[in-house]
C-alpha positions as CSV (number, residue, x, y, z in Angstrom):
1,M,4.9,-16.4,7.1
2,R,2.8,-13.3,7.5
3,T,2.9,-10.6,4.9
4,D,4.0,-7.8,7.0
5,Q,6.9,-9.8,7.8
6,Q,7.8,-9.6,4.6
7,T,8.2,-6.3,3.7
8,F,11.3,-3.9,4.0
9,T,9.7,-1.8,6.6
10,G,8.9,-4.8,8.7
11,R,12.4,-5.7,8.8
12,L,13.3,-2.4,9.3
13,D,11.5,-2.1,12.5
14,L,12.4,-5.1,14.1
15,H,15.5,-4.9,17.0
16,A,18.0,-7.9,17.5
17,D,15.8,-9.0,20.3
18,G,12.8,-9.1,18.7
19,H,11.3,-5.7,19.6
20,H,9.3,-3.1,17.4
21,T,11.3,0.0,17.5
22,G,8.8,2.3,15.5
23,M,11.9,3.8,13.7
24,A,10.1,2.6,9.9
25,P,6.6,5.1,10.7
26,L,8.9,7.4,12.1
27,A,11.5,7.7,9.1
28,L,8.6,7.7,6.6
29,G,6.2,10.3,8.5
30,A,9.5,12.5,8.5
31,G,10.2,12.1,5.3
32,S,6.6,13.0,4.4
33,F,6.9,15.8,6.5
34,L,10.2,17.2,5.1
35,V,9.4,16.9,1.9
36,L,6.9,19.6,2.0
37,G,9.6,21.6,2.7
38,T,11.1,21.6,-1.1
39,L,8.4,23.2,-2.7
40,P,10.5,26.4,-3.5
41,A,13.3,24.6,-4.8
42,L,11.4,21.4,-6.3
43,P,8.0,21.4,-6.7
44,Y,7.3,18.0,-7.9
45,L,9.0,16.5,-5.1
46,V,6.2,17.6,-3.0
47,L,4.1,14.5,-4.4
48,L,5.8,12.5,-2.4
49,A,4.4,13.3,0.8
50,L,1.1,11.9,0.3
51,P,2.4,8.3,0.0
52,L,4.9,8.4,2.4
53,G,2.6,9.7,4.8
54,M,0.2,6.9,3.7
55,A,2.8,4.3,4.5
56,A,4.0,6.2,7.5
57,V,0.4,5.9,8.9
58,V,-0.2,2.6,8.2
59,S,3.3,1.0,9.3
60,G,2.5,3.1,12.8
61,V,-0.4,1.5,13.2
62,R,0.8,-2.1,12.5
63,G,3.4,-1.3,15.1
64,L,0.9,0.0,17.7
65,R,-1.2,-3.2,17.0
66,R,2.1,-5.5,17.7
67,A,2.1,-6.5,21.2
68,G,6.1,-6.4,21.0
69,A,6.6,-3.0,21.0
70,E,8.5,-1.6,23.8
71,T,7.3,2.2,25.0
72,S,10.0,4.2,23.1
73,G,8.6,1.9,20.0
74,R,5.2,3.2,20.9
75,M,6.3,6.7,20.8
76,A,8.2,6.2,17.8
77,S,5.3,5.1,16.0
78,T,3.0,7.5,17.3
79,A,5.0,10.4,16.1
80,G,5.5,8.6,12.4
81,I,1.8,8.4,12.8
82,A,1.3,12.4,13.3
83,L,4.1,13.4,11.1
84,G,2.7,11.2,8.5
85,S,-0.8,13.1,8.9
86,L,0.7,16.3,8.5
87,G,2.6,15.5,5.5
88,V,-0.9,13.7,4.1
89,L,-2.7,17.4,5.3
90,G,0.1,19.7,4.2
91,W,-0.2,17.7,0.6
92,A,-3.8,18.3,0.3
93,A,-3.5,21.9,1.1
94,L,-1.1,22.2,-1.2
95,M,-3.4,20.6,-4.0
96,V,-6.4,22.8,-3.0
97,L,-4.3,26.0,-3.0
98,W,-2.6,25.0,-6.4
99,Y,-6.2,24.4,-7.9
100,M,-7.6,27.7,-6.1
101,V,-4.6,29.4,-8.0
102,D,-5.4,27.9,-11.4
103,H,-8.7,28.3,-11.2
104,A,-7.8,32.0,-10.4
105,V,-5.6,32.5,-13.1
106,S,-7.9,31.0,-16.2
107,H,-10.6,33.2,-15.2
């Protein structure tokens, strides 16, 4: 048994007839993108955007490599990769912004 078949997202992404749905990368990518919106209320929750985004990209790439994905599964995996990438880029932009503000305030 391969290790990617043992993961939680691997089981979540499998349809009953064996096709890959792409829902795992889509859910992870949407979570990483949506968590950026919590900045005004819960600023430390934004830190989850990085691991969720990276997991979405990895899961989406694995989903696209599998031969058992249907067209809807490929589209969901691609959307998950895009949202996960936006989450990672948003996280990086916020870290740069926080550094610049901290540097400006300290001088």
